[in-house]
N, C-alpha and C positions, 0 to 999 in steps of 0.2 A: 979155122978156127970155128968148131963145134956151137950149136947154140942151140943155149937151155932154154928147157919148155916148163914152162911155169902156169902155174894150177891151179887157179883162183878156190877159195876154203870151199864155199859155196858149191861148188861144184862137185868137190870130193865124195860129198854125200852124197851123189848123184850116183856112184860108182855099182853100190848095190841094188839102187834101181835099175839100173840097163842092165845088171846080169840077171835081176828077178825076171826080167820079160824075155830075156834070150830063150825061153823055149816056147812064150805064147805066139800067135800066130803071126803080131806083127816082130816085123826084124828089124830090133832097135839096134844101135851101134852098139860095136864090140870094147869101141876104147873105154877104157878106165874111166874117161874125165865128160863130165856132160856136154859139155856143150863143143868142148876141143875136137873135133875128127867129124862132127855134126856140119852137115857141109854147109849150111850159110849162116848157122846158130842164130836164126829165130824165135823172139821172144815169145811164149804163148801166152795170151791174156789167159788171167783162171779167175773167178769171182765165188767168190761164198755169201751164205744168206743164213743168219742165226733165227730159228722158226719159234724156236723157245727154249725156255732155261725153265729145269723143273727140281727143286731142288740144288743136288751140284752136279747135275747132265745138264749139258748143252745139245741144242741138234739143231745141225747145221744140212745144206743142199751148198753143192757146190757145180759149178757148170765151168766148161772150157772147151769152148766150139772148134777152135783150131785142134784142139788135142786125140792122142789116139787111148791115150789112157791117163789117170790121174791116180797117185799116191798120196798120202797122206802119214807122215813122221812127227812122232814123240819122242822129242831129241832125236837117237840116232835110229830108233825103234821104229820100223816099218808098222804101224797099225791098221789100215784099210789101203784097196787098191780095189781101180775100179777099170776096169776094161772096158773104157766107153770115157763119154766126153762130158758128162754128169752121173750124179749119186749121191747119196745120204748118211749121214754119219753121227753118231753121236758118242760128243769124248766128256772131259771131266774139266770142270771150271778150276780157276784160278793159275791153269799152265798153262804154256806155249806150245802151239802147233807147227807144223812146217807143211805146204800141200804143193805136189809139185805135178805140172800137166806135161805131159811130156810127147813131142810130134816128132815123126820122122819111120825108117831114114828116108833118104831121098833129100832130094831136092827142098829147100825149105824146113828142113829139120830144125829142132830146137827143141827147146825145155824153155816153161816158165815158173815161177812161186811166188808161192803168201803166206804168210803168217795171221794165223790167229790166237789170240788170247780171250778165251768168254771168262767172264765172272759170274760170279756166284750169283743166285735169283734174288730178288727182293722180293720181300710179302709185302703185298699191296693190301692195303687199308682203307683207302682212301676214295672216295665215291669220286664220279666227274664230275663237272661243271659245265652245265649247259647255259645258252644264252641263246636270247630270241633278238630279233629286228623290227619287234613290232612297236609300230606307231601308236598314239593315242587317237588317232581320226583317219579313216580313208573314206573314198569318194568312189562309191557302186562296187567296190570289190577288195580284197586285204589277200595278199599272198605273203607271209611271214616262215622265214628261214629260223631253224633252231641249228644251232652248232655249238656240238658237245665236244670237250678233251679230257685227257686223262694222262696223266704223267707216269702213270704204274705199267697195269695190265694194257691198259688201251680201252678203245669205248666199245662195247659190244654191241647196243642198239638204243635208239631214243623214242620217246611217247610222247604224246600227248590226247588231252580230253577236252573237246570246243563245248562251252556250254553244258557241264556235267553229263557230256554223252559217252559215246564207247569209247575205251583205250585203243587209242592206233600207234603204229609202230609208223615212225617217217621222220627226220625233217624238215617238210614244206609243209605250211598247213595254206588249203586256200577257203577263203569262204566269201560269199554271195550273196547272203538274207542281210539286210538291212537290219538298224539298231546296235546295242550293245552286245559285246560280247566277254568271254572273261574264256581265256585260254590256260588251263593247265600243263604243265610241260617237265621231261624228266630225263636221266638218262641211266644204264647199266655198263660196271666196265666187265672186263671179263674174270677177271680173281671176284666175281658177285657181290658186287658194292653197288647202290641203288640210292641214286642222288635224292635229298630230299624236294618233293615236290616245288616249282616256282609257280607262281600265277603273271598273268601281263591280261591287262583289260583293254578295250579298245572298241569304238565304234565306227560302222559304215552307214555312210549317210547318202541318199540322192541326190546325184547331180542339180547344180544350182541351175534354176530356170528361169529366164527374166521375165516377173508377174508385173502384168501392167492391168490385172482384171483385181476392182475392190473386191471386199469380201461382200458374203449374204448373210443377213440376219433376217431372221422370222420371232414372231413371240408368237404364247398362246393367251393372248388376250378375250375374253369373251366382253360380249358387250353388256351384260348388267352382273352384279354381283352383291350379296347381300352382310352388311356388318363390314367386310373389307375386301381387297383383291392383292392375290399377290402372283404376278405376273414374271412368266420366264424368258429370256431372249434366248435364243440358239444361233448361232454364226458359222460358218463355214467359208474355208479359203483354199481352193484346190493348188494353189501357188506358193505363198512364201507362208502362210500359214498369218492365222488370227493371231494380234497382238490385244488389242482391247474392243473392250465393247462401251457403250455410251447410251446414256438415254438424259432427258429433260422431262419433268412431270407440270403439265399447266403452267409451260414457259415459265418454270423457273432455274436451279442451279442446275449446270452439267454432273451427271452424275454417272461413275465408275461402276459396272455391274449388270453381271447377267440375272440377275433378279428385283424387280421391282416391287415395295411394298405399299397398300395405301391402305388407310383406314379412315379417312375424311370421306363423309356421305353426300352424296353428288355428282353433276359428271364432270368428267374429266381428258382431260389428254395427255397421250403420252408419244413422247418422238423419242426413238431409237436409231442406233447405226454403230458400224465398226471397221477398225482400221486394221490391215494388216502391216506383217513386215516389211514389206517394199514400200510402207508408206503411201498406197493406196484407201481412199478415204472414199466410204461406200454412201450415198446418197439418204437423207435420211427419210424413213418412213413413220408414218401416224396411226396410232390407235385410240380410237374414241370410247370411253365404257361407265358406265354409271354403278355408284352402289348405295345400296337403300338398307334402310332400317330393316333389321330382322321382326318378321309377323311372327306377333306375340297374340295366343288363344289367349282371351278374356273370357273369363266366366263369373268376374265379377259386376254385380252392378252399379250405378253410379249412388252418389248422396246427396238430399237436396236437404238444405238447413233454409231457414225463412228468418227475418227481423221480428217478426209481428208480432206487437206489444197485446197486452192484455185489453187495453183502453186506449179510444180515439177519439176525437171533439171534431164533431161536424163532417169529418171525412176520416178515411185510412189510405196510407200509400205501402204497400208491402212487398221486401223484394225477396225472390228467390235465388239461393245461389245454390249451383250443379257440380260437383266434381267428380271426375272417373282417371284414377292413374293406370287404366289401361288403354282401349281403343280412344277414349276421348267421349264426350257427352255430347248425344245428338239432340234431343232435345228435351224440354221441361212439360209439363203438364199441371191443370190445376181444376178444381171443381169450385164453384162457392154455394156453400147451402144446398149441395147435393142438384145444383143444376148442369149447365152443359160443359163439358171439357173442354176448355182452352187451352190453347200455344201461348207458353211464353213465361217471362222472371217478374214481371210485375202487376200486382194485383190491387186495382183500385176501388175502393170502395166508399159510396155517399149515404148510402139506406144505415138510417139511426137502428141500434138495436143489435142485440149478439147476434154474432155471424161464426159461420164453420166451414174455415179453408182445408182441403185436400188437395196435396200436392205431391208430384214424385217425376224421375227425370229417365230416360233410356241412354243409353250408351251405342254408340257405332257398333259393335259387335251383337246389339239386339238384344242385351240384358234390359230387364225394366225392376225398376227400383219397386220394393212393396210401397204402398201407400204413407202419407206422414199426415198428420190431421193438428189443426190448432185453432183455437177460436177466440172470439175475440169482441168487443165492444162499442160500438159509435154513438154517440150519444151529442144530443146536438148543443147547439152554443149557448154561454151562458147569458140570460139576459134579465140584466138587473133592472129589475121593477124602479120605477119614478117614485121619488119620498115622497109620501104624503103628508107626513107628519101624525097620521094617525096609526103609525105600524106599533109593536111593540118590540119591547129589547128582550130575545129569548137566550137566555145560559143553559146551555148543554157540557154534562159532565159524561164524557168520553171514557167507554171502558179500558180497563190499563193494557187492552193487545193495543189500544192505536198510542202511539206516543206521542208526544210532544212536536208540532212544528208540521203536524202534518194537516191538508186540509177537508176540515167537515161541510158537509151543503144541506140546506132543508130547499129539499123539490114541492112545489104546491101539484097538489095529485090533479087538480083542474085545469087550472092554467100552465103549468109547464114552468111559472117562474121560479128561479132559484136565487138563494140565498146564500152567501159562503162565508165562512169563521176560520181560522186559524186556531187551532186546537193550541193553548197556552196552558200558563202554570197550574198546576194539579189537574192538568186534562179537561179544563172547559173551554169549551168553544162558545164565544159571546156573539149571538146575531143582531141587528138593529133593524129597527124600522120593518118588520116582518108582520102583514097585514094577517088578519085573521083566516084559519082555513086549516085544510089537514094538508100535511108535510110529511114527506121520506124523507128521513136521515139515515146519511151516507157518510162514510169516509175513504178517502185514497188514501191506498196504499202502496208501498210500492209492486205489492204483489196483485195491484188492480182497486178497483173498488168495494167496497162491503158497504152492504146494508145494514142498520144497525137498528131501527123500528118507526114508525108511523106516529106521527107527533103533530097533534091537533093544538092551533092554537085559537082562544077564544077572549075576547073582553068581556070582562077586564081580569079573564086569570086563564093561565096557562093546563092546561091537560095532557096527559100520554094516552094513548089506548094501547095497553099492554095487549091485545087481542088480536093486531096488526103486526105483527114483526117476525121477520126471517128464520132460519133455524142459525143465521151467526150472533144471534144474540143472543148467549148464554151465560152473559156478564153482566152482573147488576149497574144501575146507572141512575145519574137523578137529572134531572129536568129543575130549572131554577126561572124564575121569572121576579121583573123588578118592583 
């Protein structure tokens, strides 16, 4: 019984392939089947790679290291032949193609096949997406990785800028500078799409060092200030850093801050110190200073007044009062009746008669006041003569310039004996028991003593001497007797 030969359908396509190589340098099997008759029927591996797709054209590379030749079929039509174990070719998208890799003849002869179905190219309008693994904080250095993906044409390049600097291409960013940083990054794909820039902020700090040293605080305090003092504190700490600075003024409340303002005049004591982040507290330091009032240029002399009256009886005690709003009063001086200059503010006079007092003051700045002048009179005490019974009652009508209630006085020009009377109704002053003699009539007013005229008392007639009166008696008056 004869055996029937069964030829696989896939192998029939190789009949033309084998025939096509009959004239080549390789001696391929002359059988009409692909593997039947190939000595061992070895399967030859074949690899294809899609390089790119442009429009409706797909570009491939093919490799079959064990083959002597590679052929590409479009259905039953051979479209490419490679008499080597590698090659590249272009086919139309949307169709199916079969590739054959042939090895033989001889021991180990065989064939391998593979089909490809390239798809049409897709237009890529989507930019890549780039992410970073940046952390918020780093110690000493930072190494940041940038990862870009693109599902379309694929990532072309990744770029970044550090702190607004130059653009750099790459996916690893290394930074060692301490402080805050800003990283800007983005990617582009093969279709030319550019990603919107992204930003990552991070900080690099120095490594933590165990701090056991307290801060050091200094002040700019001076020994003396005028009007006010503004004292500044400066604290430094090379370890964990200064947290706060404190001060106490004149043993008062503890204050926090680096500036102490003082306006109170006088001597002051200031304590100050600082604390760092590790909790170390500095030993308190002390600064002593004084604030004085500002020096004012004084060009104004003092002003001196007196409480002198026009008339005193027996003695006068006059007080001088000086004021100076600038540097202050230094001394007060006076001269009585053109005599010796005297220092003091109290002037005592017991000599009867009319006196002239000059007075003035000087201040600390050396300004001297212009001299002031006042005049006053010291009279003897009123002596009431004994009643003899031989005197007369004298009534005098006082001029209108002297009002009722003032005191009128008759003074004996020889003995000095005085007789007084209050000016009464109709401006009449009545003196009683007045001995005969020549008298000076005076009236005590608010402005002082005013001389009216000389009055002569005779027995039994009272007369007046119109030739012995002063210049104040310009008003007519009458003398009456009982």
